[in-house]
C-alpha positions as CSV (number, residue, x, y, z in Angstrom):
1,M,157.9,48.3,111.7
2,N,158.7,51.8,113.0
3,M,159.6,52.4,116.7
4,S,156.2,53.5,117.7
5,Q,154.7,50.3,116.4
6,I,157.4,48.4,118.3
7,I,156.6,50.1,121.6
8,A,152.8,49.5,121.0
9,E,153.5,45.8,120.2
10,K,155.3,45.4,123.7
11,D,152.4,47.0,125.3
12,F,149.9,44.7,123.9
13,L,152.1,41.7,124.6
14,S,152.1,42.8,128.2
15,K,148.4,43.1,128.1
16,A,148.3,39.5,126.8
17,E,150.5,38.4,129.6
18,E,148.2,40.1,132.2
19,L,145.1,38.4,130.6
20,A,147.0,34.9,130.6
21,R,147.5,35.3,134.3
22,Y,143.9,35.9,134.8
23,F,142.9,33.0,132.5
24,E,145.1,30.5,134.3
25,T,143.6,30.9,137.7
26,D,140.5,28.8,136.9
27,A,141.6,27.1,133.6
28,S,141.4,23.7,135.0
29,E,138.0,24.1,136.5
30,R,136.7,25.6,133.2
31,D,138.1,22.8,131.3
32,K,136.1,20.4,133.3
33,E,132.8,22.5,132.7
34,G,133.1,23.1,129.1
35,G,130.8,25.6,127.7
36,T,131.4,29.2,126.8
37,P,134.0,31.3,128.9
38,K,131.9,34.4,128.8
39,A,133.7,36.4,131.4
40,Q,137.0,35.7,129.7
41,R,135.8,36.5,126.2
42,D,134.4,39.9,127.5
43,A,137.9,40.5,129.1
44,L,139.3,40.1,125.6
45,R,136.7,42.4,124.2
46,E,137.6,45.0,126.8
47,S,141.4,44.6,126.4
48,G,141.2,45.9,122.8
49,L,143.4,43.0,121.6
50,L,140.5,41.8,119.3
51,N,141.5,44.7,117.0
52,A,145.1,43.6,116.8
53,L,145.1,42.8,113.1
54,I,142.7,45.6,111.9
55,P,144.7,48.4,110.2
56,Q,145.1,51.6,112.2
57,K,143.5,53.6,109.5
58,W,140.2,51.8,110.3
59,G,140.5,52.0,114.1
60,G,142.6,48.9,114.8
61,L,146.1,48.3,116.2
62,G,147.7,47.4,112.9
63,L,149.9,44.6,114.2
64,P,151.5,42.1,111.8
65,W,150.4,38.5,111.7
66,S,153.5,37.4,113.8
67,S,152.5,39.7,116.7
68,V,148.9,38.4,116.5
69,M,150.3,34.9,116.7
70,A,152.6,35.9,119.6
71,I,149.6,36.9,121.6
72,T,147.8,33.6,120.5
73,R,150.7,31.7,122.0
74,I,150.8,33.6,125.3
75,L,147.0,33.1,125.8
76,S,147.4,29.4,124.9
77,T,150.1,29.0,127.5
78,A,147.3,29.7,130.1
79,D,144.3,28.3,128.3
80,S,144.5,27.0,124.8
81,S,140.8,27.4,124.3
82,L,141.0,31.0,124.7
83,G,144.1,31.1,122.5
84,H,142.1,29.2,119.9
85,L,139.3,31.6,120.1
86,F,141.7,34.6,119.7
87,G,143.6,33.1,116.7
88,Y,140.5,32.0,114.9
89,H,138.8,35.4,115.4
90,H,141.9,37.0,113.6
91,L,141.9,34.2,111.0
92,A,138.3,35.4,110.1
93,I,139.4,39.0,110.0
94,S,142.3,38.0,107.7
95,Y,140.0,36.8,105.0
96,T,138.7,40.3,104.8
97,L,142.1,41.9,104.6
98,L,143.2,39.4,102.0
99,G,140.2,40.2,99.7
100,H,140.2,42.6,96.9
101,D,137.2,44.7,98.0
102,Q,138.7,47.3,100.0
103,E,135.4,49.2,100.6
104,Y,133.8,46.1,101.8
105,A,136.8,45.5,104.3
106,K,136.8,49.2,105.4
107,R,133.1,49.2,106.1
108,L,133.1,45.9,108.0
109,L,136.4,46.3,110.0
110,E,135.7,49.8,111.1
111,Q,132.4,48.5,112.7
112,S,134.3,45.6,114.2
113,A,137.0,47.9,115.7
114,S,134.4,50.3,117.0
115,H,132.3,47.7,118.6
116,H,135.0,45.2,119.6
117,W,133.3,42.4,117.8
118,F,134.4,38.9,118.6
119,W,134.1,36.9,115.2
120,G,133.0,33.3,115.0
121,N,132.8,31.0,111.9
122,A,130.8,28.5,110.0
123,T,133.4,27.7,107.2
124,N,134.5,24.0,107.6
125,P,135.5,23.2,104.2
126,L,134.9,19.5,104.6
127,D,131.3,19.8,105.7
128,Q,128.9,20.2,102.8
129,G,125.9,20.4,104.9
130,L,125.2,24.1,104.4
131,A,123.5,25.4,101.2
132,I,123.7,29.0,100.3
133,V,122.0,30.0,97.0
134,R,120.9,33.2,95.3
135,R,117.5,34.5,96.2
136,N,115.0,35.2,93.3
137,H,116.4,38.5,92.3
138,P,120.1,39.3,92.0
139,D,119.7,42.5,94.3
140,E,118.2,40.3,97.1
141,G,121.3,38.6,98.1
142,F,121.5,34.9,99.2
143,I,119.6,32.5,101.6
144,A,121.3,29.9,103.7
145,N,119.8,26.5,104.8
146,G,121.5,23.5,106.6
147,S,124.4,23.4,109.1
148,K,128.1,23.5,109.5
149,S,130.2,21.5,112.1
150,F,133.4,22.7,113.8
151,G,132.0,26.4,114.1
152,S,134.7,27.6,116.4
153,G,133.9,30.6,118.4
154,S,130.3,30.8,117.3
155,P,128.8,30.9,120.9
156,D,128.9,34.4,122.2
157,S,130.1,35.8,118.9
158,D,129.0,39.0,117.3
159,V,129.3,38.1,113.7
160,L,129.7,34.8,111.8
161,T,132.0,34.4,108.7
162,L,130.8,32.2,105.9
163,I,132.4,31.1,102.7
164,W,130.6,29.4,99.9
165,A,130.6,28.6,96.2
166,D,128.3,30.5,93.8
167,S,125.4,28.4,93.1
168,D,125.4,29.8,89.5
169,N,129.0,29.1,88.9
170,R,130.7,26.8,91.3
171,E,134.3,28.0,90.4
172,N,133.4,31.3,92.0
173,Y,133.3,31.9,95.8
174,F,131.8,34.4,98.1
175,F,132.9,35.5,101.5
176,G,130.1,36.8,104.0
177,N,129.8,38.1,107.6
178,I,126.5,38.3,109.1
179,P,125.3,38.9,112.7
180,T,125.2,35.7,114.8
181,R,121.9,36.7,116.2
182,R,120.2,36.9,112.9
183,E,116.7,35.2,112.6
184,G,117.1,31.7,111.6
185,I,120.6,31.1,113.1
186,T,120.9,28.6,116.0
187,V,124.3,28.1,117.6
188,H,124.2,24.6,119.2
189,D,125.9,23.9,122.5
190,D,127.1,20.5,121.2
191,W,130.9,20.6,121.4
192,D,132.0,17.7,123.8
193,H,135.6,16.7,122.7
194,I,138.3,15.5,125.0
195,G,140.3,18.8,124.4
196,Q,139.8,22.5,123.6
197,R,136.6,22.2,125.8
198,Q,135.7,25.9,125.7
199,T,136.1,26.8,122.0
200,G,132.5,26.2,121.1
201,S,133.4,24.3,118.0
202,G,130.1,22.5,117.6
203,T,127.2,22.9,115.1
204,V,125.7,26.1,113.7
205,S,122.5,25.6,111.8
206,F,120.7,27.9,109.4
207,H,117.0,28.0,108.6
208,N,116.1,30.4,105.7
209,V,118.8,33.0,106.8
210,I,119.0,35.9,104.7
211,I,122.4,37.2,103.6
212,H,122.2,40.8,102.2
213,P,124.2,41.8,99.2
214,E,126.1,44.4,101.2
215,E,127.3,41.7,103.6
216,T,129.1,39.7,101.0
217,S,132.2,40.0,98.8
218,P,133.7,38.0,96.1
219,L,136.4,35.6,97.6
220,I,139.4,35.5,95.3
221,F,141.1,32.0,95.4
222,N,142.9,32.2,92.0
223,A,145.7,29.9,90.9
224,E,147.3,32.8,89.0
225,I,147.5,35.0,92.3
226,P,149.6,33.0,94.8
227,F,148.7,35.7,97.5
228,S,145.0,34.8,97.1
229,T,145.7,31.3,98.5
230,I,147.8,32.0,101.8
231,G,144.7,31.6,104.1
232,S,145.6,28.0,104.7
233,L,149.1,29.0,105.9
234,L,147.6,31.3,108.4
235,S,145.2,28.7,109.7
236,Q,148.1,26.3,110.3
237,S,150.1,28.9,112.1
238,V,147.3,29.4,114.5
239,L,147.4,25.7,115.5
240,T,151.3,26.0,115.8
241,Q,150.9,28.6,118.5
242,I,148.5,26.5,120.3
243,F,150.8,23.5,120.3
244,V,153.8,25.6,121.5
245,G,151.6,27.3,124.0
246,C,150.5,24.0,125.6
247,A,154.0,22.9,125.8
248,L,155.0,26.1,127.6
249,G,152.0,25.9,129.9
250,A,152.8,22.3,130.8
251,L,156.5,23.3,131.6
252,K,155.3,26.3,133.8
253,E,152.7,24.2,135.7
254,G,155.3,21.4,136.0
255,K,158.0,23.6,137.5
256,R,155.6,25.0,140.0
257,Y,154.3,21.6,141.0
258,T,157.8,20.0,141.1
259,R,159.3,22.7,143.3
260,E,156.3,22.7,145.8
261,K,154.8,19.3,145.9
262,T,157.0,16.6,144.3
263,R,158.7,14.3,146.9
264,A,162.2,13.1,146.5
265,W,162.5,9.4,145.5
266,G,163.8,7.4,148.4
267,A,166.6,5.8,146.5
268,S,167.9,9.1,145.5
269,G,169.3,10.0,148.9
270,L,168.2,13.5,148.4
271,D,166.0,15.9,150.4
272,S,164.5,17.7,147.4
273,A,163.1,16.5,144.2
274,S,164.3,19.6,142.5
275,D,167.9,18.3,143.0
276,D,167.2,14.9,141.5
277,P,169.5,14.4,138.5
278,Y,166.9,12.5,136.6
279,I,164.2,15.0,137.1
280,L,166.7,17.6,136.1
281,R,167.6,15.7,132.9
282,N,163.8,15.4,132.1
283,Y,163.2,19.1,132.4
284,G,166.2,19.8,130.5
285,E,165.0,17.7,127.6
286,Y,161.4,19.1,127.7
287,W,162.7,22.7,127.8
288,T,165.1,22.1,124.9
289,E,162.4,20.6,122.7
290,T,160.0,23.3,123.4
291,A,162.6,26.1,122.8
292,A,163.3,24.4,119.5
293,A,159.5,24.2,118.5
294,E,159.3,28.1,119.5
295,S,162.2,28.9,117.2
296,L,160.9,27.0,114.2
297,A,157.4,28.6,114.8
298,D,159.0,32.0,115.0
299,R,160.8,31.4,111.8
300,A,157.7,30.3,110.0
301,L,155.8,33.5,111.2
302,A,158.6,35.7,109.9
303,K,158.1,34.1,106.6
304,I,154.4,34.7,106.7
305,D,154.9,38.4,107.6
306,A,157.2,38.5,104.5
307,I,154.8,37.1,102.1
308,W,152.0,39.1,103.5
309,E,154.1,42.3,102.7
310,K,154.6,41.1,99.1
311,G,150.9,41.1,98.5
312,N,149.9,40.3,94.8
313,A,153.8,40.4,93.9
314,L,154.2,37.2,95.7
315,T,155.6,34.4,93.6
316,W,154.7,30.7,93.6
317,E,158.3,30.0,94.6
318,E,158.0,32.1,97.7
319,R,154.5,30.8,98.5
320,S,155.9,27.2,98.3
321,E,158.8,27.9,100.7
322,A,156.4,29.5,103.1
323,A,153.9,26.6,102.9
324,A,156.8,24.1,103.5
325,L,158.2,26.1,106.6
326,T,154.7,26.5,108.0
327,A,153.9,22.9,107.7
328,A,157.3,21.8,109.2
329,A,156.7,24.1,112.1
330,N,153.1,22.8,112.6
331,V,154.2,19.1,112.5
332,F,157.2,19.7,114.9
333,A,155.3,21.8,117.4
334,G,152.5,19.2,117.5
335,R,155.1,16.3,118.2
336,V,156.8,18.4,120.9
337,G,153.4,19.3,122.4
338,L,152.4,15.8,122.6
339,E,155.7,14.6,124.0
340,V,156.1,17.2,126.7
341,T,152.4,17.4,127.9
342,S,152.5,13.7,128.3
343,R,156.0,13.2,129.8
344,F,156.0,16.0,132.2
345,F,154.1,13.8,134.5
346,E,157.2,11.6,134.8
347,A,159.1,14.6,136.5
348,M,156.1,15.5,138.7
349,G,155.4,12.2,140.1
350,A,152.4,9.9,140.9
351,R,150.2,12.4,142.9
352,S,150.3,14.8,139.9
353,A,147.9,12.4,138.1
354,A,145.0,13.3,140.5
355,R,142.1,14.7,138.5
356,D,142.0,17.8,140.8
357,F,145.0,19.3,139.2
358,G,143.7,18.8,135.7
359,F,147.3,18.5,134.2
360,D,146.1,16.2,131.5
361,R,144.3,19.1,129.9
362,F,147.4,20.1,128.1
363,W,147.9,16.9,126.3
364,R,144.2,16.6,125.4
365,N,144.1,20.0,124.0
366,V,147.2,19.3,121.8
367,R,145.9,15.8,120.7
368,T,142.5,17.2,119.7
369,H,144.1,19.7,117.2
370,T,146.8,17.4,115.8
371,L,143.9,15.2,114.5
372,H,142.6,18.0,112.4
373,N,145.0,18.0,109.7
374,P,147.2,14.8,109.4
375,A,150.9,15.3,110.0
376,D,151.8,12.8,107.3
377,Y,150.3,14.9,104.6
378,K,152.2,18.0,105.8
379,L,155.4,16.1,105.9
380,R,154.7,14.9,102.3
381,T,154.5,18.7,101.4
382,V,157.8,19.5,103.1
383,G,159.6,16.4,101.6
384,N,158.4,17.2,98.0
385,W,159.4,20.8,98.4
386,H,162.9,19.8,99.6
387,L,163.6,16.8,97.3
388,N,161.7,17.8,94.1
389,E,161.4,21.5,94.6
390,K,157.6,21.3,94.2
391,G,155.2,23.4,96.3
392,P,151.8,21.9,97.4
393,I,148.8,22.6,95.3
394,P,146.9,25.3,97.3
395,T,143.8,24.0,99.3
396,S,142.2,24.8,102.5
397,Y,145.0,22.7,104.2
398,S,148.0,23.4,102.1
């Protein structure tokens, strides 16, 4: 990264912090409402940050993955739903960048950068409810029928990312991007989970939806090309930033509340709760755990940047090390996130549990995501890499 890129990165991190201050002003209220944070999504569009990963030659900012994830973490500190939307938007863009069809990528990403598109997806690999098959003539493209769950970011999106197996050869995959408002697409407002309330991660259904040939590209996922399989590492790293961001957000809110509202316990003999040795010890523990999670997350991101730079020269050994480190960071950040967002109530006191404050949203947001990809399997990946020097078999989750 040259000096001009470093300066640009600092500028955009400052922009992210500015947005985070705006997002946190009503994060608790919006969490209660659920739905789509339209004004906040538009603020992201206007900020230019949606172009962070797109190469400069195609109109983007050309930031590395670690910088995009730094922004994701900052946004998640204020509102992890918006951090999620930002991270998954760039995850969809990454599929285009990791592909082999540069003409397709150039055409698509130039349009995205120019129009500040917000990307959604209908790619859940565990949901087989969407059938995409070839039309009658090879030049006519494909047709989609059915539905996909967990379509994060699909409401208010400009384009939807789809991934499917070739109906003529199930070993070959395609990657496609189509306008969300295309005839036959219905984005359902049916996401109602305890956390990540404004991610719009509900159902997207398709009825005779046409996918034109120029909207598709072969998706390379080849056991002989390690670089083609790193998408799962990128997706895990998005969730890691959400976990760390939630812990940081809880620490920030807890500090403010404890200093302004928490009453000293009678038996302490103190006038201020901020001087209570047990409260100080608790915050010391929370801060230390969160700092450790940040450090490991940063280490994993640096490794992802390194393997991205390797491109098709990436080896399986390098890919295996990155996978283990990414999994370790994800598991540890999830554990710390659950611990800090639950226990910071102990330092704030009884009145902090009032629903008006909405402090429980931090724990609910972490808990929702830690269930998506079981920690036990990620720890098995780490253990097998360390003990037996074996990397995981690449899948959508490893």
